[in-house]
Structures are given as structure tokens and as C-alpha cells.
C-alpha positions in Angstrom: 44.7 0.5 -10.6 42.1 3.0 -11.8 41.5 5.9 -9.5 38.6 5.0 -7.2 37.4 8.5 -6.8 37.3 8.9 -10.6 35.6 5.6 -11.0 33.0 6.6 -8.4 32.4 9.9 -10.2 31.8 8.0 -13.5 29.5 5.6 -11.8 27.5 8.5 -10.5 27.5 10.1 -13.9 26.3 6.9 -15.6 23.4 6.5 -13.1 22.5 10.1 -13.4 22.4 9.8 -17.2 20.2 6.7 -17.0 17.9 8.6 -14.6 17.6 11.5 -16.9 16.9 9.3 -20.0 14.2 7.2 -18.3 12.6 10.3 -16.7 12.4 12.0 -20.1 10.7 8.9 -21.5 8.3 8.7 -18.6 7.4 12.3 -18.4 7.0 12.5 -22.2 4.6 9.6 -22.4 2.7 10.9 -19.3 2.2 14.4 -20.7 1.3 13.0 -24.2 -1.4 10.6 -22.9 -3.0 13.2 -20.6 -3.1 15.7 -23.5 -4.5 13.0 -25.8 -7.2 12.0 -23.3 -8.3 15.6 -22.7 -8.4 16.3 -26.4 -10.4 13.3 -27.6 -13.6 14.1 -29.5 -16.3 12.4 -27.5 -19.3 13.8 -29.4 -19.1 11.3 -32.2 -21.0 8.1 -32.4 -18.2 5.8 -33.3 -19.0 2.4 -35.0 -16.2 0.8 -33.0 -17.8 1.7 -29.7 -14.9 3.7 -28.6 -15.4 6.6 -26.1 -13.6 9.1 -28.3 -11.1 9.6 -31.1 -8.4 12.0 -32.2 -6.6 12.6 -35.5 -3.0 13.8 -35.2 -0.1 14.5 -37.6 3.6 14.1 -36.8 6.7 13.2 -38.7 5.1 13.3 -42.1 2.3 10.9 -41.3 -1.3 10.9 -39.9 -2.4 9.0 -36.8 -6.0 7.9 -36.0 -6.3 7.2 -32.3 -9.3 5.8 -30.4 -9.8 5.3 -26.7 -12.1 2.8 -25.1 -13.6 3.8 -21.8 -13.3 0.3 -20.3 -11.9 -2.0 -23.0 -12.4 -3.1 -26.6 -14.6 -6.1 -27.3 -11.7 -8.4 -27.7 -8.1 -8.5 -26.5 -5.6 -7.0 -29.0 -2.6 -9.3 -29.8 0.0 -6.6 -29.8 -0.9 -4.5 -26.7 1.9 -2.0 -25.7 2.4 -1.4 -22.0 3.9 1.9 -20.7 5.5 0.9 -17.4 9.2 0.4 -17.6 9.8 4.1 -18.1 8.4 4.7 -14.6 10.0 1.7 -13.0 13.5 2.6 -14.2 13.2 6.2 -13.4 12.5 5.3 -9.8 15.2 2.5 -9.7 17.9 4.8 -11.2 16.8 7.7 -8.9 17.1 5.6 -5.8 20.5 4.3 -7.0 21.6 7.9 -7.4 20.2 8.8 -4.0 22.2 5.9 -2.5 25.5 6.8 -4.3 25.4 10.5 -3.6 23.5 10.9 -0.3 23.9 7.6 1.5 27.5 6.9 0.7 28.2 10.6 1.2 25.9 11.1 4.1 28.3 13.0 6.3 28.9 15.5 3.5 25.5 15.9 1.8 22.7 14.3 3.8 23.5 15.3 7.4 23.9 18.9 8.7 24.8 18.9 12.4 23.4 22.4 12.7 20.0 21.0 11.7 20.0 17.6 13.4 23.0 15.7 14.8 22.3 12.3 13.3 24.4 9.3 12.9 24.7 8.1 9.3 22.5 5.0 9.9 19.8 7.2 11.5 19.8 9.6 8.5 19.6 6.8 6.0 16.8 5.0 8.0 14.8 8.2 8.1 15.2 8.6 4.4 14.1 5.1 3.5 11.3 4.9 5.9 9.9 8.3 5.0 9.7 7.3 1.3 7.8 4.1 2.1 5.5 5.9 4.6 4.7 8.5 2.0 3.3 6.0 -0.4 1.2 4.3 2.4 -0.3 7.6 3.5 -1.0 8.8 0.0 -2.6 5.5 -1.1 -4.9 5.5 1.9 -6.0 9.0 1.2 -6.8 8.1 -2.4 -8.9 5.0 -1.3 -10.8 7.1 1.2 -11.5 9.9 -1.3 -11.9 7.8 -4.4 -15.6 8.7 -4.8 -15.4 12.2 -3.2 -14.7 15.6 -4.7 -11.2 15.2 -6.2 -10.3 18.8 -5.4 -10.5 18.0 -1.7 -8.2 15.0 -2.3 -5.6 17.3 -3.9 -5.9 19.7 -1.0 -5.2 16.8 1.4 -2.3 15.7 -0.7 -0.9 19.2 -0.7 -1.1 19.4 3.1 0.9 16.1 3.3 3.5 17.5 1.0 3.8 20.7 3.1 4.2 18.7 6.3 6.9 16.6 4.7 8.7 19.7 3.4 8.9 21.0 6.9 9.9 17.6 8.3 12.8 17.1 5.8 14.2 20.6 6.4 14.1 19.8 10.1 16.3 16.7 9.9 18.5 17.0 6.7 20.7 19.6 5.1 18.8 22.1 2.9 20.1 20.4 -0.3 19.1 16.9 0.9 15.7 18.1 2.2 14.6 19.5 -1.2 16.0 16.4 -3.0 14.1 14.1 -0.6 10.9 15.9 -1.0 11.3 15.3 -4.8 12.1 11.6 -4.1 9.1 11.4 -1.7 6.8 12.7 -4.5 8.4 10.6 -7.2 7.9 7.5 -5.1 4.2 8.3 -4.9 4.1 8.7 -8.7 6.0 5.5 -9.5 4.0 3.7 -6.8 0.8 4.8 -8.7 2.1 3.1 -11.8 3.5 -0.1 -10.2 0.8 -0.6 -7.5 -2.4 0.7 -9.0 -2.4 1.7 -12.7 -0.7 -1.4 -14.2 -2.3 -4.0 -11.8 -5.8 -2.5 -12.6 -5.0 -2.7 -16.3 -4.0 -6.3 -15.9 -7.3 -7.1 -14.2 -9.1 -5.6 -17.3 -6.9 -7.7 -19.6 -7.6 -10.9 -17.7 -11.3 -10.2 -17.8 -11.1 -9.7 -21.6 -9.1 -13.0 -22.1 -11.7 -14.8 -19.9 -14.6 -13.3 -21.9 -15.9 -11.2 -19.0 -16.9 -7.6 -19.2 -14.4 -5.5 -17.2 -15.6 -3.4 -14.3 -15.3 0.3 -15.2 -14.1 1.1 -11.6 -10.6 0.0 -12.5 -10.3 2.5 -15.3 -11.7 5.2 -13.0 -9.1 4.5 -10.3 -6.2 4.4 -12.7 -7.4 7.8 -14.2 -7.4 9.3 -10.8 -3.8 8.3 -10.1 -2.6 9.3 -13.6 -4.1 12.7 -13.1 -2.2 13.1 -9.8 1.1 12.2 -11.5 0.4 14.8 -14.2 0.1 17.6 -11.6 3.1 16.4 -9.6 5.6 16.1 -12.4 6.7 19.7 -12.7 7.3 20.2 -9.0 9.4 17.0 -8.9 11.6 18.4 -11.7 12.1 21.6 -9.8 13.1 19.8 -6.6 15.5 17.5 -8.4 17.2 20.4 -10.0 17.2 22.5 -6.8 20.4 21.0 -5.5 22.3 22.9 -8.1 20.9 26.3 -6.9 21.6 27.4 -3.4 18.9 30.1 -3.6 16.4 27.2 -3.8 17.6 25.1 -0.9 19.8 27.3 1.4 17.1 29.7 2.4 15.7 29.8 5.9 12.3 29.4 4.2 13.2 26.5 1.9 10.2 24.4 3.0 7.8 27.3 2.1 9.5 27.6 -1.3 8.9 23.9 -1.9 5.2 24.3 -1.0 4.8 27.2 -3.4 6.5 25.2 -6.1 3.8 22.6 -5.9 1.2 25.3 -6.4 3.1 26.5 -9.4 2.9 23.0 -10.8 -0.9 23.1 -10.4 -1.3 26.5 -12.2 1.0 25.5 -15.1 -0.6 22.1 -15.6 -4.1 23.6 -15.3 -3.4 26.0 -18.2 -2.2 23.2 -20.5 -4.8 20.7 -19.4 -7.6 23.3 -20.0 -6.2 24.1 -23.5 -5.9 20.4 -24.4 -9.5 19.9 -23.3 -10.6 22.8 -25.6 -12.2 24.6 -22.7 -10.5 27.9 -23.2 -7.2 29.6 -22.5 -6.9 30.5 -18.8 -4.1 33.0 -19.2 -4.6 34.0 -15.5 -2.7 30.9 -14.5 0.5 32.5 -16.0 0.0 35.6 -13.9 -0.6 33.4 -10.8 2.6 31.4 -11.6 4.6 34.6 -12.0 3.4 36.0 -8.7 4.2 32.7 -6.9 7.7 32.7 -8.5 8.3 36.3 -7.4 7.4 35.2 -3.8 9.8 32.3 -4.1 12.5 34.7 -5.3 11.9 37.0 -2.3 11.8 34.2 0.2 15.1 32.9 -1.1 16.9 36.0 0.0 15.1 36.8 3.3 17.6 36.2 4.8 20.1 35.4 2.0 21.5 32.2 3.6 21.6 30.5 6.9 25.2 30.2 8.1 25.2 26.5 9.0 28.8 25.6 8.3 30.3 23.6 11.2 33.2 25.2 13.1 35.2 22.1 12.9 35.6 19.2 10.4 33.8 16.1 11.7 33.6 12.5 11.0 35.1 11.3 7.7 36.4 14.8 7.0 38.9 14.7 9.8 41.2 12.4 8.0 41.8 15.1 5.3 42.9 17.6 7.9 45.4 15.1 9.3 46.9 13.9 6.0 50.3 14.9 4.8 50.1 18.1 2.7 47.0 19.5 4.4 48.5 22.8 5.3 49.8 23.4 1.8 46.5 22.4 0.2 44.4 24.4 2.5 46.5 27.5 1.6 46.1 26.7 -2.1 42.3 26.4 -1.9 42.0 29.5 0.3 44.1 31.4 -2.3 42.7 30.0 -5.5 39.1 29.2 -4.6 37.7 31.2 -1.7 37.3 34.4 -3.6 34.2 32.8 -5.1 33.4 30.0 -2.7 32.8 32.1 0.4 29.9 33.3 2.5 30.5 36.7 0.9 32.4 36.2 -2.4 34.9 38.9 -3.3 34.7 38.1 -7.0 32.9 40.8 -8.9 29.4 39.8 -9.9 29.0 36.9 -7.4 26.6 37.3 -4.5 26.8 33.8 -3.1 29.0 30.8 -3.3 28.4 28.8 -6.5 26.2 25.8 -5.8 26.4 26.7 -2.1 29.9 25.3 -1.8 32.0 27.3 0.6 35.8 26.9 0.8 36.6 29.8 3.0 37.5 27.8 6.1 39.3 24.6 6.9 36.2 22.7 7.9 34.5 23.3 4.6 37.7 22.5 2.6 37.8 19.1 4.4 34.1 18.4 3.8 34.6 19.0 0.1 37.9 17.2 -0.3 36.6 14.7 -2.9 35.1 17.5 -5.0 38.3 19.5 -4.8 40.4 16.5 -5.8 38.2 15.7 -8.8 37.6 19.2 -10.1 40.9 20.9 -9.3 43.3 18.1 -8.8 42.5 15.3 -11.2 40.8 17.5 -13.8 41.0 21.2 -14.7 37.3 21.8 -14.2 38.0 24.3 -11.5 38.7 27.2 -11.3 36.6 28.0 -14.5 39.0 28.9 -17.3 41.7 28.8 -14.6 40.8 32.4 -13.7 42.7 32.3 -10.4 45.8 30.9 -12.2 46.2 27.7 -10.2 49.6 26.1 -11.1 50.2 22.5 -12.2 52.4 21.9 -9.1 49.4 23.0 -6.9 47.1 20.6 -8.7 49.8 17.9 -8.0 49.8 18.9 -4.4 46.1 18.4 -4.2 46.3 15.0 -5.8 49.1 13.9 -3.4 47.2 15.2 -0.3 44.0 13.4 -1.3 45.8 10.1 -2.0 47.6 10.3 1.4 44.3 10.9 3.2 42.5 8.0 1.4 45.4 5.7 2.0 45.6 6.7 5.6 49.0 8.4 5.2 
């Protein structure tokens, strides 16, 4: 029978790969259409009645693009919809959240030092918060649809800061940053599925019926599309943050997350202004650099919060009771803890890679599956086998893990 842990790792890899592929497709089309819309020449009296046009060159050919403010006079027979990129990014992202953080809640989602939650409680908070986020955001947009959009962005920023603080108060640092990204991505995908596409379908239905579409549907869709444009870069940072302890393991990780959203605004403002041919606001790069320096400072003030539990708990207990535990804990302590420690002794390392500590028995038990996959089943760790782990030691790790999983 194929190794279940290896199978699970490959399933996770496949879902992550799908998530990255669909996210690239969604982000690429989103950035392209925002740049296209901002760069349209609207000072030309076009015979077609279009609002603006743009000539572009790519791949050895020329493209002539026109945009209609509401809709063309008749329904095109070969209309292309851009929606599945968004849908599958969210679907694959939620599947990945389930596989990594729900199935591995005791290891990745819950931190007893932050909030001593049962697995079902943590998962319930996760799911409900994602749904509630969309409801709150949607209501804000409906209230402010005719107001100054800057104030709407300020209100949205306030919501995101509150959620950043909330997540860091209930989940592990790693899970908190990831959930803030999922919270924001749910809003973005909700915009596409619940507002932008339905509004476009209303316009299409009016065209087919011979009615003149109401311009309000395009206005609302443009509002939501613009929000997605400014939220994309922070979401990417938050999704990548779980690989970098400096981003999620700081005492001030919620403030770091808030500043990242501001950096997303400054970066997108530069490109959006350039695409709209309204100048080159280079001050935005200075502002971004200053914000990033503040983030760097916050990440090491203090360096890390020591939130490792003193004893293995929950599912981790079976690994401390399995046959071979004493031998394996000695192997890991001897071969891995020089890097994976609160204060690594390996020259050049100032913190544990990816925040994984293996300098006490509780942490070794918590990371049993990762140890098995990366040092037992494969030779991924130690890197280049710098600590000279022997094949019989890898075999001991495999036997220990198998005994724990089988209940031996």
C-alpha cells in the first residue's frame, strides 16, 4: 500500500500547484484589464460609439481594443468571460486551507499559548470569519457606492486591521497571516462571483432583449474590480508569509499585516497612475521603502515570541509514546537542532528556518510528519546532509513514524 503520508504530501502539492496556476491566471488578467482601462484613449470620437480605444503590440502582432462604457449596440456571438480563474483560485485555496490547516489543526492552526481552542472551534472560527468578512465588506460597498471612494477604502482598511488583530488573538502566527490573506481573497473572489459577473449578465440579458442596459451595473462592477486591484499584492504577501518566520512570528505581526496593505496601495497607485498617463509618482516607492523598513524593524522587536508548549499535546502525544521515540528524539536533537532552535548554533543562522523548532521533545512530536517526510522518507533534510545523518538513522525515523501511525 502506498505510504499515506507521502500520498497526503502529494495531494497537498497538487492542490498548491493548481492554486498557484489559477492565481497567476486571475492576477494576470486582473492587472492587464485595469492597465488597459486606465490607458484607453477617451479623447477620440469613435465611429463605433465606444468609450475609448487602445493599440497594443505583442508577440509579433498588433491589437486594436475598444471599450464600451455600458455595452455595444448588439450582443456579440463570441463573448469571452473572465471568471473561472477567480473561482478556481478560491476553490483550490480553500481546499489547501482544509488539507493543511483543518486536517493539521493541532499542528498549524491552533496555538495553545494564544487561545486554547478545540479543533472544531478553530475550524468554525475560520469558516465563519471568511463568510462574515464578505457580508461586512459587501454592505460597506452598498452604503458607500455613491460616496467618495477614498472613504470606502479607509473603512475597508479599518476592517482589515481589526481582522488582523482578531486572527492573531485566536490562531497561531502562521495561521493568522494566512487567514487574513484568505479573508481578503474571499472578498476578492466574492466580488467576481456575486457582483461583477451577475451585473455583466444583467447587461447581456438586456442586450438580448433589445433593452438599453443601465449604466449603474458597470459602475458597481468597476468599483469592485478596482478594490481587487489594490488588494492583490497584500494577499500575495500574506500567502507567502507562512514561509518566513520574520513575517508571522513577531509580537507585532498584526501591525506588519496592516502596513503590508498600505504598501499594496502605494505600489498599485504608482502603476495605475503611470497606466493612466497622469505622471510618474516616484514618491510612492520611497513611501513603500519606508513602510518596508518599519516592517523589518517590527519583525525583530522582539525577535520572536517563545510560544512553544512545554509538553506535546493532542495528536502529538502518540509520537512520544511510540516505539523508537527515545532514539529518534536523540537523532533529531543531534542532527537538526543546531539550526532548528530558538537560538541556532549554526553559523549565519539567527532564527529557526521557517520557524520550525526541534530543540525540545514537544516540538519534535509536533513536527513528526514533516520530520518523517523530509528526513526519513526523503533526503530533503538536512540540506546537503550537512549534519551527516546516517541511513540507519533515517530508517529509525521511518520505523518510529510507522509505529506511531499504526498505534504501536
